[in-house]
C-alpha atoms as a printed R data frame, in Angstrom:
   type eleno elety resid chain resno      x       y      z
1  ATOM     1    CA   MET     A     1  0.001  -0.007  0.022
2  ATOM     2    CA   THR     A     2  2.860   2.385  0.777
3  ATOM     3    CA   LYS     A     3  4.281   1.837 -2.740
4  ATOM     4    CA   SER     A     4  1.022   3.045 -4.345
5  ATOM     5    CA   ILE     A     5  1.379   6.650 -3.124
6  ATOM     6    CA   PRO     A     6  2.628   8.758 -6.056
7  ATOM     7    CA   GLY     A     7  5.829  10.633 -5.284
8  ATOM     8    CA   LEU     A     8  6.443   8.956 -1.916
9  ATOM     9    CA   GLY     A     9 10.105   8.021 -1.879
10 ATOM    10    CA   ILE     A    10  9.773   5.465  0.895
11 ATOM    11    CA   TYR     A    11  7.796   2.289  1.439
12 ATOM    12    CA   LEU     A    12  7.101  -0.073  4.352
13 ATOM    13    CA   VAL     A    13  8.619  -3.505  4.038
14 ATOM    14    CA   LEU     A    14  8.390  -6.736  6.051
15 ATOM    15    CA   HIS     A    15 11.957  -7.759  6.902
16 ATOM    16    CA   GLN     A    16 13.055 -11.095  8.289
17 ATOM    17    CA   ARG     A    17 16.402 -11.993  9.805
18 ATOM    18    CA   THR     A    18 17.126 -15.480  8.573
19 ATOM    19    CA   SER     A    19 19.502 -16.283 11.442
20 ATOM    20    CA   SER     A    20 16.893 -15.808 14.162
21 ATOM    21    CA   GLY     A    21 13.546 -15.777 12.291
22 ATOM    22    CA   TYR     A    22 12.825 -12.314 13.767
23 ATOM    23    CA   VAL     A    23 10.295 -10.554 11.536
24 ATOM    24    CA   PHE     A    24  9.708  -6.783 11.680
25 ATOM    25    CA   LEU     A    25  8.425  -3.854  9.686
26 ATOM    26    CA   ARG     A    26 10.639  -0.986  8.625
27 ATOM    27    CA   TRP     A    27 10.723   1.852  6.139
28 ATOM    28    CA   ARG     A    28 12.955   1.534  3.098
29 ATOM    29    CA   GLU     A    29 14.103   4.162  0.619
30 ATOM    30    CA   ARG     A    30 12.340   3.701 -2.678
31 ATOM    31    CA   LEU     A    31 14.719   5.328 -5.089
32 ATOM    32    CA   GLY     A    32 18.488   5.154 -5.179
33 ATOM    33    CA   SER     A    33 20.185   2.946 -2.652
34 ATOM    34    CA   ASN     A    34 17.050   1.169 -1.301
35 ATOM    35    CA   ARG     A    35 18.532   1.537  2.150
36 ATOM    36    CA   HIS     A    36 16.636   0.837  5.323
37 ATOM    37    CA   LEU     A    37 15.589   3.971  7.169
38 ATOM    38    CA   ASN     A    38 15.296   4.944 10.795
39 ATOM    39    CA   TRP     A    39 11.823   5.749 12.092
40 ATOM    40    CA   ASP     A    40 13.022   9.301 12.771
41 ATOM    41    CA   ASP     A    41 13.866   9.837  9.081
42 ATOM    42    CA   VAL     A    42 10.218   9.538  7.955
43 ATOM    43    CA   PRO     A    43  9.104  13.130  8.806
44 ATOM    44    CA   ASP     A    44 11.977  14.609  6.812
45 ATOM    45    CA   LEU     A    45 11.423  12.288  3.829
46 ATOM    46    CA   THR     A    46  7.678  13.061  3.708
47 ATOM    47    CA   ARG     A    47  8.025  16.838  4.131
48 ATOM    48    CA   GLY     A    48  7.127  17.514  0.484
49 ATOM    49    CA   GLN     A    49  3.918  15.443  0.661
50 ATOM    50    CA   PRO     A    50  0.394  16.801  1.383
51 ATOM    51    CA   PRO     A    51 -0.524  16.971  5.044
52 ATOM    52    CA   GLU     A    52 -2.823  13.948  4.772
53 ATOM    53    CA   VAL     A    53 -0.015  11.790  3.410
54 ATOM    54    CA   ARG     A    54  2.426  12.996  6.045
55 ATOM    55    CA   LYS     A    55 -0.114  12.183  8.775
56 ATOM    56    CA   TRP     A    56 -0.819   8.782  7.289
57 ATOM    57    CA   CYS     A    57  2.887   7.962  7.131
58 ATOM    58    CA   GLN     A    58  3.333   9.117 10.727
59 ATOM    59    CA   ASP     A    59  0.353   7.017 11.871
60 ATOM    60    CA   THR     A    60  1.606   4.039  9.837
61 ATOM    61    CA   SER     A    61  5.046   4.367 11.444
62 ATOM    62    CA   ALA     A    62  3.551   4.404 14.915
63 ATOM    63    CA   TYR     A    63  1.380   1.343 14.169
64 ATOM    64    CA   ALA     A    64  4.334  -0.552 12.623
65 ATOM    65    CA   GLN     A    65  6.475   0.147 15.704
66 ATOM    66    CA   GLU     A    66  3.627  -1.057 17.920
67 ATOM    67    CA   LEU     A    67  3.359  -4.264 15.891
68 ATOM    68    CA   ASN     A    68  7.136  -4.780 16.134
69 ATOM    69    CA   ALA     A    69  6.951  -4.394 19.927
70 ATOM    70    CA   MET     A    70  4.011  -6.836 20.130
71 ATOM    71    CA   HIS     A    71  5.978  -9.313 18.043
72 ATOM    72    CA   LEU     A    72  8.988  -9.053 20.349
73 ATOM    73    CA   ARG     A    73  6.827  -9.600 23.432
74 ATOM    74    CA   SER     A    74  5.262 -12.646 21.767
75 ATOM    75    CA   ARG     A    75  8.643 -14.100 20.932
76 ATOM    76    CA   GLU     A    76  9.763 -13.602 24.523
77 ATOM    77    CA   ALA     A    77  6.636 -15.321 25.845
78 ATOM    78    CA   ILE     A    78  7.175 -18.262 23.507
79 ATOM    79    CA   LYS     A    79 10.804 -18.503 24.582
80 ATOM    80    CA   GLY     A    80  9.683 -18.550 28.233
81 ATOM    81    CA   ILE     A    81  7.129 -21.302 27.584
82 ATOM    82    CA   ARG     A    82  9.710 -23.429 25.724
83 ATOM    83    CA   LYS     A    83 12.126 -23.015 28.652
84 ATOM    84    CA   GLN     A    84  9.461 -24.110 31.138
85 ATOM    85    CA   VAL     A    85  8.573 -27.172 29.043
86 ATOM    86    CA   GLN     A    86 12.234 -28.182 28.709
87 ATOM    87    CA   GLN     A    87 12.774 -27.953 32.494
88 ATOM    88    CA   ARG     A    88  9.903 -30.277 33.315
89 ATOM    89    CA   ASP     A    89 10.415 -33.980 33.747
90 ATOM    90    CA   PRO     A    90  9.117 -35.798 30.677
91 ATOM    91    CA   HIS     A    91  6.086 -37.965 31.123
92 ATOM    92    CA   LEU     A    92  6.991 -41.529 30.291
93 ATOM    93    CA   PHE     A    93  4.319 -44.118 29.908
94 ATOM    94    CA   GLN     A    94  5.092 -47.758 29.913
95 ATOM    95    CA   ARG     A    95  4.496 -49.237 26.545
96 ATOM    96    CA   ASN     A    96  2.542 -52.450 26.140
97 ATOM    97    CA   ILE     A    97  4.742 -54.924 24.306
98 ATOM    98    CA   PHE     A    98  1.908 -57.345 23.481
């Protein structure tokens, strides 16, 4: 959706680190180097856009950061559950051999 705004030189992308599986949203420069951008760069890069587009980009940035934080909390919760499961004694049931 962010790529469909005419003249907007940035777009939001879903990025995944293959080493850890961590998935997060971030802005990326559309033209030129295609570099990843800091959240703080967005107001400067949208300065030439109409006020509605700037507001939308600001709101989208805030929502993306919120989603990223929720994702991190979820990953931590899953990690904690896995640790608890690993620390428990396994339930072994005698198997009937007949």
